[in-house]
Each structure stands twice: as C-alpha cells, then as structure tokens.
Backbone as XML, in Angstrom:
<?xml version="1.0"?>
<chain id="A" units="angstrom">
  <residue number="1" name="UNK">
    <atom name="N" x="72.376" y="-6.444" z="-3.096"/>
    <atom name="CA" x="71.759" y="-7.022" z="-4.478"/>
    <atom name="C" x="73.147" y="-8.514" z="-3.729"/>
  </residue>
  <residue number="2" name="UNK">
    <atom name="N" x="72.921" y="-9.758" z="-4.157"/>
    <atom name="CA" x="73.323" y="-10.541" z="-4.375"/>
    <atom name="C" x="73.498" y="-11.294" z="-5.535"/>
  </residue>
  <residue number="3" name="UNK">
    <atom name="N" x="75.155" y="-12.449" z="-5.827"/>
    <atom name="CA" x="74.376" y="-12.869" z="-7.045"/>
    <atom name="C" x="75.795" y="-14.418" z="-6.650"/>
  </residue>
  <residue number="4" name="UNK">
    <atom name="N" x="73.988" y="-15.107" z="-6.636"/>
    <atom name="CA" x="74.686" y="-16.909" z="-6.725"/>
    <atom name="C" x="75.518" y="-17.144" z="-7.725"/>
  </residue>
  <residue number="5" name="UNK">
    <atom name="N" x="76.398" y="-18.251" z="-8.228"/>
    <atom name="CA" x="76.980" y="-17.989" z="-9.269"/>
    <atom name="C" x="76.927" y="-20.163" z="-8.982"/>
  </residue>
  <residue number="6" name="UNK">
    <atom name="N" x="76.069" y="-20.881" z="-9.505"/>
    <atom name="CA" x="76.101" y="-22.232" z="-9.610"/>
    <atom name="C" x="76.478" y="-23.278" z="-10.920"/>
  </residue>
  <residue number="7" name="UNK">
    <atom name="N" x="77.604" y="-24.681" z="-11.294"/>
    <atom name="CA" x="77.345" y="-25.590" z="-12.477"/>
    <atom name="C" x="76.764" y="-26.010" z="-12.395"/>
  </residue>
  <residue number="8" name="UNK">
    <atom name="N" x="76.002" y="-26.354" z="-12.644"/>
    <atom name="CA" x="74.690" y="-27.126" z="-13.773"/>
    <atom name="C" x="75.299" y="-27.900" z="-14.810"/>
  </residue>
  <residue number="9" name="UNK">
    <atom name="N" x="75.403" y="-29.354" z="-15.223"/>
    <atom name="CA" x="76.205" y="-30.061" z="-16.591"/>
    <atom name="C" x="76.851" y="-29.017" z="-17.452"/>
  </residue>
  <residue number="10" name="UNK">
    <atom name="N" x="77.694" y="-28.829" z="-16.687"/>
    <atom name="CA" x="78.695" y="-27.698" z="-17.386"/>
    <atom name="C" x="78.127" y="-26.034" z="-18.092"/>
  </residue>
  <residue number="11" name="UNK">
    <atom name="N" x="76.255" y="-24.904" z="-17.331"/>
    <atom name="CA" x="76.536" y="-24.656" z="-17.695"/>
    <atom name="C" x="75.920" y="-23.865" z="-15.533"/>
  </residue>
  <residue number="12" name="UNK">
    <atom name="N" x="76.855" y="-22.637" z="-15.780"/>
    <atom name="CA" x="76.849" y="-21.956" z="-15.533"/>
    <atom name="C" x="75.567" y="-21.042" z="-15.599"/>
  </residue>
  <residue number="13" name="UNK">
    <atom name="N" x="75.141" y="-21.646" z="-13.444"/>
    <atom name="CA" x="74.034" y="-20.326" z="-13.730"/>
    <atom name="C" x="73.837" y="-18.876" z="-12.490"/>
  </residue>
  <residue number="14" name="UNK">
    <atom name="N" x="73.585" y="-18.481" z="-13.233"/>
    <atom name="CA" x="73.965" y="-16.759" z="-12.335"/>
    <atom name="C" x="72.574" y="-16.750" z="-11.823"/>
  </residue>
  <residue number="15" name="UNK">
    <atom name="N" x="73.028" y="-17.101" z="-10.762"/>
    <atom name="CA" x="71.065" y="-15.949" z="-9.740"/>
    <atom name="C" x="71.228" y="-14.390" z="-9.811"/>
  </residue>
  <residue number="16" name="UNK">
    <atom name="N" x="70.000" y="-13.220" z="-9.742"/>
    <atom name="CA" x="70.560" y="-11.734" z="-9.565"/>
    <atom name="C" x="69.742" y="-12.495" z="-8.624"/>
  </residue>
  <residue number="17" name="UNK">
    <atom name="N" x="70.062" y="-11.348" z="-7.292"/>
    <atom name="CA" x="68.514" y="-11.400" z="-6.477"/>
    <atom name="C" x="69.690" y="-9.666" z="-5.991"/>
  </residue>
  <residue number="18" name="UNK">
    <atom name="N" x="67.948" y="-9.104" z="-6.464"/>
    <atom name="CA" x="67.668" y="-7.257" z="-6.012"/>
    <atom name="C" x="67.781" y="-6.770" z="-7.639"/>
  </residue>
  <residue number="19" name="UNK">
    <atom name="N" x="67.472" y="-5.515" z="-7.050"/>
    <atom name="CA" x="68.032" y="-3.952" z="-7.836"/>
    <atom name="C" x="68.562" y="-3.959" z="-8.620"/>
  </residue>
  <residue number="20" name="UNK">
    <atom name="N" x="69.003" y="-3.987" z="-10.524"/>
    <atom name="CA" x="69.836" y="-4.004" z="-11.179"/>
    <atom name="C" x="70.000" y="-2.589" z="-11.589"/>
  </residue>
  <residue number="21" name="UNK">
    <atom name="N" x="70.662" y="-1.287" z="-11.131"/>
    <atom name="CA" x="70.692" y="-0.435" z="-11.513"/>
    <atom name="C" x="71.875" y="0.850" z="-11.209"/>
  </residue>
  <residue number="22" name="UNK">
    <atom name="N" x="72.280" y="1.210" z="-11.630"/>
    <atom name="CA" x="73.412" y="1.770" z="-11.711"/>
    <atom name="C" x="74.361" y="1.768" z="-10.583"/>
  </residue>
  <residue number="23" name="UNK">
    <atom name="N" x="74.278" y="1.505" z="-10.074"/>
    <atom name="CA" x="74.945" y="1.733" z="-8.394"/>
    <atom name="C" x="75.128" y="0.158" z="-8.380"/>
  </residue>
  <residue number="24" name="UNK">
    <atom name="N" x="74.515" y="-1.166" z="-9.325"/>
    <atom name="CA" x="74.592" y="-2.362" z="-8.378"/>
    <atom name="C" x="74.749" y="-3.602" z="-10.107"/>
  </residue>
  <residue number="25" name="UNK">
    <atom name="N" x="74.812" y="-2.533" z="-11.026"/>
    <atom name="CA" x="74.910" y="-2.610" z="-12.602"/>
    <atom name="C" x="76.964" y="-3.388" z="-12.776"/>
  </residue>
  <residue number="26" name="UNK">
    <atom name="N" x="77.644" y="-2.308" z="-12.143"/>
    <atom name="CA" x="79.099" y="-2.656" z="-12.198"/>
    <atom name="C" x="79.034" y="-4.228" z="-11.783"/>
  </residue>
  <residue number="27" name="UNK">
    <atom name="N" x="78.604" y="-4.450" z="-10.553"/>
    <atom name="CA" x="79.174" y="-5.899" z="-9.391"/>
    <atom name="C" x="78.306" y="-6.931" z="-9.820"/>
  </residue>
  <residue number="28" name="UNK">
    <atom name="N" x="77.279" y="-6.494" z="-10.938"/>
    <atom name="CA" x="76.487" y="-7.580" z="-11.671"/>
    <atom name="C" x="77.306" y="-8.357" z="-12.647"/>
  </residue>
  <residue number="29" name="UNK">
    <atom name="N" x="77.863" y="-7.588" z="-13.521"/>
    <atom name="CA" x="78.137" y="-7.371" z="-14.978"/>
    <atom name="C" x="79.847" y="-8.519" z="-14.066"/>
  </residue>
  <residue number="30" name="UNK">
    <atom name="N" x="80.725" y="-7.500" z="-13.446"/>
    <atom name="CA" x="82.004" y="-7.827" z="-12.655"/>
    <atom name="C" x="81.676" y="-9.801" z="-12.232"/>
  </residue>
  <residue number="31" name="UNK">
    <atom name="N" x="80.399" y="-10.243" z="-11.216"/>
    <atom name="CA" x="80.605" y="-11.603" z="-11.640"/>
    <atom name="C" x="79.991" y="-12.246" z="-12.678"/>
  </residue>
  <residue number="32" name="UNK">
    <atom name="N" x="79.037" y="-11.594" z="-12.831"/>
    <atom name="CA" x="79.076" y="-11.845" z="-14.595"/>
    <atom name="C" x="79.907" y="-13.243" z="-15.710"/>
  </residue>
  <residue number="33" name="UNK">
    <atom name="N" x="81.352" y="-11.823" z="-15.896"/>
    <atom name="CA" x="82.336" y="-11.907" z="-16.656"/>
    <atom name="C" x="82.551" y="-12.574" z="-16.134"/>
  </residue>
  <residue number="34" name="UNK">
    <atom name="N" x="83.375" y="-13.222" z="-14.372"/>
    <atom name="CA" x="83.915" y="-13.853" z="-14.132"/>
    <atom name="C" x="83.821" y="-14.893" z="-13.947"/>
  </residue>
  <residue number="35" name="UNK">
    <atom name="N" x="81.928" y="-15.312" z="-14.199"/>
    <atom name="CA" x="82.206" y="-16.785" z="-14.520"/>
    <atom name="C" x="82.226" y="-16.858" z="-15.412"/>
  </residue>
  <residue number="36" name="UNK">
    <atom name="N" x="81.928" y="-16.652" z="-16.921"/>
    <atom name="CA" x="81.793" y="-16.610" z="-17.956"/>
    <atom name="C" x="83.883" y="-17.330" z="-18.519"/>
  </residue>
  <residue number="37" name="UNK">
    <atom name="N" x="84.762" y="-17.526" z="-17.638"/>
    <atom name="CA" x="85.607" y="-16.819" z="-17.848"/>
    <atom name="C" x="85.924" y="-18.539" z="-17.871"/>
  </residue>
  <residue number="38" name="UNK">
    <atom name="N" x="85.772" y="-19.531" z="-17.127"/>
    <atom name="CA" x="85.935" y="-20.396" z="-16.874"/>
    <atom name="C" x="84.693" y="-21.054" z="-17.772"/>
  </residue>
  <residue number="39" name="UNK">
    <atom name="N" x="84.099" y="-20.572" z="-18.030"/>
    <atom name="CA" x="82.789" y="-21.850" z="-18.868"/>
    <atom name="C" x="81.829" y="-20.537" z="-19.286"/>
  </residue>
  <residue number="40" name="UNK">
    <atom name="N" x="81.674" y="-20.277" z="-20.534"/>
    <atom name="CA" x="80.702" y="-18.946" z="-21.389"/>
    <atom name="C" x="79.136" y="-19.717" z="-21.787"/>
  </residue>
  <residue number="41" name="UNK">
    <atom name="N" x="79.275" y="-20.413" z="-21.280"/>
    <atom name="CA" x="77.731" y="-21.105" z="-21.672"/>
    <atom name="C" x="77.256" y="-20.483" z="-20.251"/>
  </residue>
  <residue number="42" name="UNK">
    <atom name="N" x="76.068" y="-18.818" z="-20.171"/>
    <atom name="CA" x="75.313" y="-18.785" z="-18.918"/>
    <atom name="C" x="73.873" y="-19.000" z="-18.909"/>
  </residue>
  <residue number="43" name="UNK">
    <atom name="N" x="73.298" y="-19.292" z="-17.550"/>
    <atom name="CA" x="72.399" y="-18.648" z="-17.653"/>
    <atom name="C" x="71.666" y="-17.982" z="-16.494"/>
  </residue>
  <residue number="44" name="UNK">
    <atom name="N" x="71.504" y="-16.840" z="-16.667"/>
    <atom name="CA" x="70.962" y="-15.660" z="-15.769"/>
    <atom name="C" x="69.582" y="-15.544" z="-15.373"/>
  </residue>
  <residue number="45" name="UNK">
    <atom name="N" x="69.900" y="-16.363" z="-14.337"/>
    <atom name="CA" x="68.536" y="-16.278" z="-13.120"/>
    <atom name="C" x="67.860" y="-14.812" z="-13.353"/>
  </residue>
  <residue number="46" name="UNK">
    <atom name="N" x="66.936" y="-13.990" z="-14.328"/>
    <atom name="CA" x="66.227" y="-13.513" z="-12.847"/>
    <atom name="C" x="64.720" y="-12.703" z="-12.519"/>
  </residue>
  <residue number="47" name="UNK">
    <atom name="N" x="64.392" y="-14.758" z="-11.490"/>
    <atom name="CA" x="62.899" y="-14.302" z="-10.757"/>
    <atom name="C" x="63.353" y="-13.622" z="-9.760"/>
  </residue>
  <residue number="48" name="UNK">
    <atom name="N" x="64.537" y="-12.946" z="-9.703"/>
    <atom name="CA" x="64.600" y="-12.254" z="-8.439"/>
    <atom name="C" x="65.224" y="-10.344" z="-8.296"/>
  </residue>
  <residue number="49" name="UNK">
    <atom name="N" x="64.722" y="-9.800" z="-9.439"/>
    <atom name="CA" x="64.727" y="-8.827" z="-10.461"/>
    <atom name="C" x="63.567" y="-8.592" z="-10.628"/>
  </residue>
  <residue number="50" name="UNK">
    <atom name="N" x="63.530" y="-8.000" z="-8.908"/>
    <atom name="CA" x="62.086" y="-6.872" z="-9.990"/>
    <atom name="C" x="62.576" y="-5.605" z="-10.802"/>
  </residue>
  <residue number="51" name="UNK">
    <atom name="N" x="63.819" y="-5.064" z="-10.159"/>
    <atom name="CA" x="63.835" y="-3.480" z="-10.527"/>
    <atom name="C" x="64.913" y="-3.734" z="-11.313"/>
  </residue>
  <residue number="52" name="UNK">
    <atom name="N" x="65.030" y="-3.916" z="-12.506"/>
    <atom name="CA" x="66.042" y="-2.944" z="-13.467"/>
    <atom name="C" x="66.377" y="-1.541" z="-14.726"/>
  </residue>
  <residue number="53" name="UNK">
    <atom name="N" x="67.239" y="-0.809" z="-13.892"/>
    <atom name="CA" x="67.634" y="0.748" z="-14.937"/>
    <atom name="C" x="67.802" y="0.586" z="-15.947"/>
  </residue>
  <residue number="54" name="UNK">
    <atom name="N" x="68.121" y="1.810" z="-16.904"/>
    <atom name="CA" x="68.800" y="1.408" z="-18.079"/>
    <atom name="C" x="70.017" y="1.324" z="-17.585"/>
  </residue>
  <residue number="55" name="UNK">
    <atom name="N" x="70.562" y="1.413" z="-16.582"/>
    <atom name="CA" x="72.155" y="1.315" z="-16.743"/>
    <atom name="C" x="71.879" y="-0.545" z="-16.252"/>
  </residue>
  <residue number="56" name="UNK">
    <atom name="N" x="71.608" y="-1.046" z="-15.734"/>
    <atom name="CA" x="71.053" y="-2.209" z="-15.963"/>
    <atom name="C" x="70.732" y="-3.418" z="-17.546"/>
  </residue>
  <residue number="57" name="UNK">
    <atom name="N" x="69.653" y="-2.464" z="-18.479"/>
    <atom name="CA" x="70.075" y="-2.934" z="-20.046"/>
    <atom name="C" x="71.425" y="-2.726" z="-20.140"/>
  </residue>
  <residue number="58" name="UNK">
    <atom name="N" x="71.853" y="-1.201" z="-19.848"/>
    <atom name="CA" x="73.158" y="-1.718" z="-20.993"/>
    <atom name="C" x="74.446" y="-2.273" z="-20.539"/>
  </residue>
  <residue number="59" name="UNK">
    <atom name="N" x="73.963" y="-3.175" z="-19.276"/>
    <atom name="CA" x="75.455" y="-3.692" z="-19.407"/>
    <atom name="C" x="74.575" y="-5.727" z="-19.449"/>
  </residue>
  <residue number="60" name="UNK">
    <atom name="N" x="73.624" y="-5.559" z="-19.600"/>
    <atom name="CA" x="72.649" y="-6.396" z="-20.300"/>
    <atom name="C" x="73.983" y="-7.126" z="-21.787"/>
  </residue>
  <residue number="61" name="UNK">
    <atom name="N" x="73.584" y="-5.559" z="-22.580"/>
    <atom name="CA" x="73.437" y="-5.558" z="-24.078"/>
    <atom name="C" x="75.582" y="-6.087" z="-23.103"/>
  </residue>
  <residue number="62" name="UNK">
    <atom name="N" x="75.954" y="-4.761" z="-22.608"/>
    <atom name="CA" x="76.930" y="-5.583" z="-22.707"/>
    <atom name="C" x="78.105" y="-6.558" z="-22.628"/>
  </residue>
  <residue number="63" name="UNK">
    <atom name="N" x="77.193" y="-7.569" z="-22.065"/>
    <atom name="CA" x="77.481" y="-8.239" z="-21.557"/>
    <atom name="C" x="77.786" y="-9.772" z="-22.286"/>
  </residue>
  <residue number="64" name="UNK">
    <atom name="N" x="76.623" y="-9.446" z="-22.819"/>
    <atom name="CA" x="75.738" y="-10.834" z="-24.585"/>
    <atom name="C" x="76.704" y="-10.107" z="-24.747"/>
  </residue>
  <residue number="65" name="UNK">
    <atom name="N" x="77.291" y="-9.417" z="-25.749"/>
    <atom name="CA" x="78.405" y="-8.925" z="-26.323"/>
    <atom name="C" x="79.390" y="-9.547" z="-25.928"/>
  </residue>
  <residue number="66" name="UNK">
    <atom name="N" x="80.269" y="-9.116" z="-25.422"/>
    <atom name="CA" x="81.257" y="-9.508" z="-24.789"/>
    <atom name="C" x="81.587" y="-11.358" z="-24.771"/>
  </residue>
  <residue number="67" name="UNK">
    <atom name="N" x="80.587" y="-12.047" z="-24.080"/>
    <atom name="CA" x="80.292" y="-12.937" z="-23.782"/>
    <atom name="C" x="79.820" y="-13.851" z="-25.263"/>
  </residue>
  <residue number="68" name="UNK">
    <atom name="N" x="79.030" y="-13.494" z="-25.962"/>
    <atom name="CA" x="79.068" y="-14.373" z="-27.646"/>
    <atom name="C" x="79.950" y="-13.823" z="-28.470"/>
  </residue>
  <residue number="69" name="UNK">
    <atom name="N" x="80.413" y="-12.410" z="-27.814"/>
    <atom name="CA" x="81.775" y="-12.498" z="-29.259"/>
    <atom name="C" x="82.659" y="-13.295" z="-28.860"/>
  </residue>
  <residue number="70" name="UNK">
    <atom name="N" x="82.690" y="-13.786" z="-28.374"/>
    <atom name="CA" x="84.214" y="-15.463" z="-27.377"/>
    <atom name="C" x="83.245" y="-16.541" z="-27.853"/>
  </residue>
  <residue number="71" name="UNK">
    <atom name="N" x="82.653" y="-16.116" z="-27.841"/>
    <atom name="CA" x="82.441" y="-18.004" z="-28.454"/>
    <atom name="C" x="80.874" y="-18.423" z="-27.599"/>
  </residue>
  <residue number="72" name="UNK">
    <atom name="N" x="80.692" y="-17.447" z="-26.630"/>
    <atom name="CA" x="79.105" y="-18.058" z="-25.100"/>
    <atom name="C" x="78.624" y="-18.238" z="-25.714"/>
  </residue>
  <residue number="73" name="UNK">
    <atom name="N" x="77.148" y="-18.266" z="-25.003"/>
    <atom name="CA" x="75.727" y="-18.443" z="-25.104"/>
    <atom name="C" x="75.338" y="-17.754" z="-23.692"/>
  </residue>
  <residue number="74" name="UNK">
    <atom name="N" x="74.084" y="-16.617" z="-24.263"/>
    <atom name="CA" x="73.140" y="-16.400" z="-22.907"/>
    <atom name="C" x="72.290" y="-16.379" z="-23.300"/>
  </residue>
  <residue number="75" name="UNK">
    <atom name="N" x="71.566" y="-16.955" z="-21.832"/>
    <atom name="CA" x="69.848" y="-16.799" z="-21.682"/>
    <atom name="C" x="69.684" y="-16.671" z="-20.647"/>
  </residue>
  <residue number="76" name="UNK">
    <atom name="N" x="68.654" y="-15.342" z="-20.530"/>
    <atom name="CA" x="67.497" y="-14.950" z="-19.614"/>
    <atom name="C" x="66.221" y="-15.978" z="-19.235"/>
  </residue>
  <residue number="77" name="UNK">
    <atom name="N" x="66.364" y="-16.186" z="-18.177"/>
    <atom name="CA" x="65.191" y="-17.521" z="-17.536"/>
    <atom name="C" x="64.649" y="-16.904" z="-16.408"/>
  </residue>
  <residue number="78" name="UNK">
    <atom name="N" x="63.788" y="-16.767" z="-15.971"/>
    <atom name="CA" x="62.030" y="-15.650" z="-15.159"/>
    <atom name="C" x="62.063" y="-14.341" z="-15.520"/>
  </residue>
  <residue number="79" name="UNK">
    <atom name="N" x="62.549" y="-13.491" z="-16.416"/>
    <atom name="CA" x="61.981" y="-12.126" z="-16.500"/>
    <atom name="C" x="61.149" y="-11.443" z="-16.027"/>
  </residue>
  <residue number="80" name="UNK">
    <atom name="N" x="60.725" y="-10.373" z="-14.670"/>
    <atom name="CA" x="59.231" y="-10.362" z="-14.624"/>
    <atom name="C" x="58.745" y="-9.780" z="-15.861"/>
  </residue>
  <residue number="81" name="UNK">
    <atom name="N" x="57.658" y="-9.665" z="-15.961"/>
    <atom name="CA" x="56.488" y="-9.030" z="-16.709"/>
    <atom name="C" x="56.896" y="-7.404" z="-17.084"/>
  </residue>
  <residue number="82" name="UNK">
    <atom name="N" x="57.200" y="-6.545" z="-16.143"/>
    <atom name="CA" x="57.899" y="-5.273" z="-16.640"/>
    <atom name="C" x="59.554" y="-5.159" z="-17.029"/>
  </residue>
  <residue number="83" name="UNK">
    <atom name="N" x="60.112" y="-6.152" z="-16.336"/>
    <atom name="CA" x="61.970" y="-6.228" z="-17.195"/>
    <atom name="C" x="61.409" y="-6.352" z="-18.089"/>
  </residue>
  <residue number="84" name="UNK">
    <atom name="N" x="60.428" y="-8.042" z="-19.313"/>
    <atom name="CA" x="60.371" y="-8.036" z="-20.145"/>
    <atom name="C" x="59.454" y="-7.022" z="-20.883"/>
  </residue>
  <residue number="85" name="UNK">
    <atom name="N" x="58.900" y="-6.141" z="-20.732"/>
    <atom name="CA" x="58.308" y="-5.602" z="-22.210"/>
    <atom name="C" x="58.555" y="-4.267" z="-21.804"/>
  </residue>
  <residue number="86" name="UNK">
    <atom name="N" x="59.765" y="-3.291" z="-20.600"/>
    <atom name="CA" x="60.429" y="-3.305" z="-21.681"/>
    <atom name="C" x="62.119" y="-3.562" z="-22.582"/>
  </residue>
  <residue number="87" name="UNK">
    <atom name="N" x="62.012" y="-4.663" z="-21.475"/>
    <atom name="CA" x="62.980" y="-5.244" z="-23.179"/>
    <atom name="C" x="63.222" y="-6.055" z="-24.894"/>
  </residue>
  <residue number="88" name="UNK">
    <atom name="N" x="61.462" y="-6.232" z="-23.722"/>
    <atom name="CA" x="60.994" y="-5.792" z="-25.463"/>
    <atom name="C" x="60.526" y="-4.100" z="-26.288"/>
  </residue>
  <residue number="89" name="UNK">
    <atom name="N" x="59.378" y="-3.975" z="-26.268"/>
    <atom name="CA" x="60.314" y="-2.306" z="-25.976"/>
    <atom name="C" x="61.023" y="-1.465" z="-26.729"/>
  </residue>
  <residue number="90" name="UNK">
    <atom name="N" x="62.429" y="-2.077" z="-26.292"/>
    <atom name="CA" x="63.885" y="-1.296" z="-26.418"/>
    <atom name="C" x="63.963" y="-1.975" z="-27.740"/>
  </residue>
  <residue number="91" name="UNK">
    <atom name="N" x="63.804" y="-3.220" z="-27.630"/>
    <atom name="CA" x="64.664" y="-4.334" z="-28.652"/>
    <atom name="C" x="65.430" y="-5.039" z="-27.775"/>
  </residue>
  <residue number="92" name="UNK">
    <atom name="N" x="65.710" y="-5.045" z="-26.619"/>
    <atom name="CA" x="66.551" y="-5.621" z="-26.177"/>
    <atom name="C" x="66.526" y="-7.385" z="-26.129"/>
  </residue>
  <residue number="93" name="UNK">
    <atom name="N" x="65.169" y="-7.337" z="-25.942"/>
    <atom name="CA" x="64.563" y="-8.683" z="-25.669"/>
    <atom name="C" x="65.019" y="-9.645" z="-27.337"/>
  </residue>
  <residue number="94" name="UNK">
    <atom name="N" x="65.569" y="-8.676" z="-27.778"/>
    <atom name="CA" x="65.515" y="-9.901" z="-28.953"/>
    <atom name="C" x="67.043" y="-10.079" z="-29.403"/>
  </residue>
  <residue number="95" name="UNK">
    <atom name="N" x="68.185" y="-9.765" z="-28.286"/>
    <atom name="CA" x="69.213" y="-9.970" z="-28.440"/>
    <atom name="C" x="69.385" y="-11.567" z="-27.300"/>
  </residue>
  <residue number="96" name="UNK">
    <atom name="N" x="68.865" y="-11.633" z="-26.638"/>
    <atom name="CA" x="68.458" y="-12.986" z="-25.886"/>
    <atom name="C" x="67.182" y="-13.899" z="-26.553"/>
  </residue>
  <residue number="97" name="UNK">
    <atom name="N" x="67.658" y="-15.402" z="-25.971"/>
    <atom name="CA" x="66.763" y="-16.441" z="-25.963"/>
    <atom name="C" x="66.498" y="-16.536" z="-24.516"/>
  </residue>
  <residue number="98" name="UNK">
    <atom name="N" x="64.960" y="-15.844" z="-23.642"/>
    <atom name="CA" x="64.598" y="-16.218" z="-23.045"/>
    <atom name="C" x="63.215" y="-17.279" z="-22.559"/>
  </residue>
  <residue number="99" name="UNK">
    <atom name="N" x="63.086" y="-17.591" z="-21.173"/>
    <atom name="CA" x="62.628" y="-18.012" z="-21.062"/>
    <atom name="C" x="61.987" y="-18.450" z="-19.654"/>
  </residue>
  <residue number="100" name="UNK">
    <atom name="N" x="60.697" y="-19.207" z="-19.365"/>
    <atom name="CA" x="59.789" y="-18.514" z="-18.326"/>
    <atom name="C" x="61.259" y="-19.038" z="-16.981"/>
  </residue>
  <residue number="101" name="UNK">
    <atom name="N" x="61.375" y="-20.342" z="-16.813"/>
    <atom name="CA" x="61.906" y="-21.082" z="-16.878"/>
    <atom name="C" x="62.833" y="-21.774" z="-16.088"/>
  </residue>
  <residue number="102" name="UNK">
    <atom name="N" x="64.130" y="-22.362" z="-15.246"/>
    <atom name="CA" x="65.404" y="-22.114" z="-14.810"/>
    <atom name="C" x="65.378" y="-23.531" z="-15.565"/>
  </residue>
  <residue number="103" name="UNK">
    <atom name="N" x="64.719" y="-24.875" z="-16.193"/>
    <atom name="CA" x="64.352" y="-25.830" z="-16.701"/>
    <atom name="C" x="64.838" y="-25.673" z="-17.285"/>
  </residue>
  <residue number="104" name="UNK">
    <atom name="N" x="63.926" y="-25.001" z="-18.770"/>
    <atom name="CA" x="63.716" y="-24.449" z="-20.160"/>
    <atom name="C" x="65.573" y="-23.465" z="-20.310"/>
  </residue>
  <residue number="105" name="UNK">
    <atom name="N" x="65.885" y="-22.968" z="-19.685"/>
    <atom name="CA" x="66.555" y="-22.575" z="-20.102"/>
    <atom name="C" x="68.130" y="-23.511" z="-19.792"/>
  </residue>
  <residue number="106" name="UNK">
    <atom name="N" x="68.577" y="-24.612" z="-19.309"/>
    <atom name="CA" x="68.576" y="-25.159" z="-18.613"/>
    <atom name="C" x="69.338" y="-26.065" z="-20.762"/>
  </residue>
  <residue number="107" name="UNK">
    <atom name="N" x="67.483" y="-26.269" z="-20.621"/>
    <atom name="CA" x="67.743" y="-27.268" z="-21.531"/>
    <atom name="C" x="68.229" y="-26.736" z="-23.105"/>
  </residue>
  <residue number="108" name="UNK">
    <atom name="N" x="68.283" y="-25.550" z="-22.836"/>
    <atom name="CA" x="68.348" y="-24.447" z="-23.767"/>
    <atom name="C" x="69.598" y="-24.521" z="-25.059"/>
  </residue>
  <residue number="109" name="UNK">
    <atom name="N" x="70.060" y="-25.042" z="-23.221"/>
    <atom name="CA" x="71.714" y="-25.014" z="-23.330"/>
    <atom name="C" x="72.122" y="-26.127" z="-23.532"/>
  </residue>
  <residue number="110" name="UNK">
    <atom name="N" x="71.249" y="-26.384" z="-23.500"/>
    <atom name="CA" x="72.409" y="-28.645" z="-23.545"/>
    <atom name="C" x="72.628" y="-28.977" z="-24.638"/>
  </residue>
</chain>
C-alpha cells in the first residue's frame, strides 16, 4: 500500500495505490484524515486501487462523514469499474461526487 499526498490549487490530492482491505483500510484512513486536518478539500485518486473490500467501503464512508462533518468536501476519481459497480449497488456512491479523471475532480472543487 502506498499513499501519496500533494496539494494543487489548495486542494489535497490523495493518490491511493494498492488494495484497500481490512489490513490496509486503517492506514489509508489515517493518511486521509491527516491530510484533511490542514485542508478539508480532498480528491481521492482511486485509479490505482484494483480491489476494495467491505472494510474499505466502511473506511470511505467514515472518512466522508468526518470530513463533511467538519465542513469539508470529498471527491472520488478514477474508480475501476468493479469498485464503482459495488459502490453503486450498495448505495455508497450516493454519498460521493465521482469523476473519471483527476482534472474533472479538481474542477469540481475549484
């Protein structure tokens, strides 16, 4: 699991690389929340996440509620089709603005 955080136009871009499951979800959430402390406008780049378990979905929802509860915004970009379908079927996708590309996600928060 590798997580890279960068800032562009006062928006935190969090690039998640690897599978998000019961073992890695706490690490991912900790990194996202650390980034949100300094700026709660987040784009989560999921284009390098090939698999997400139910623990990963719960982590995303908890992160969303925490960030939005503190006046922030969370946008997802680059969801692979399998994860997007799962999130759609379970209703998780209803919570998030989601876009195909990073440029679209950044534009949404600009």
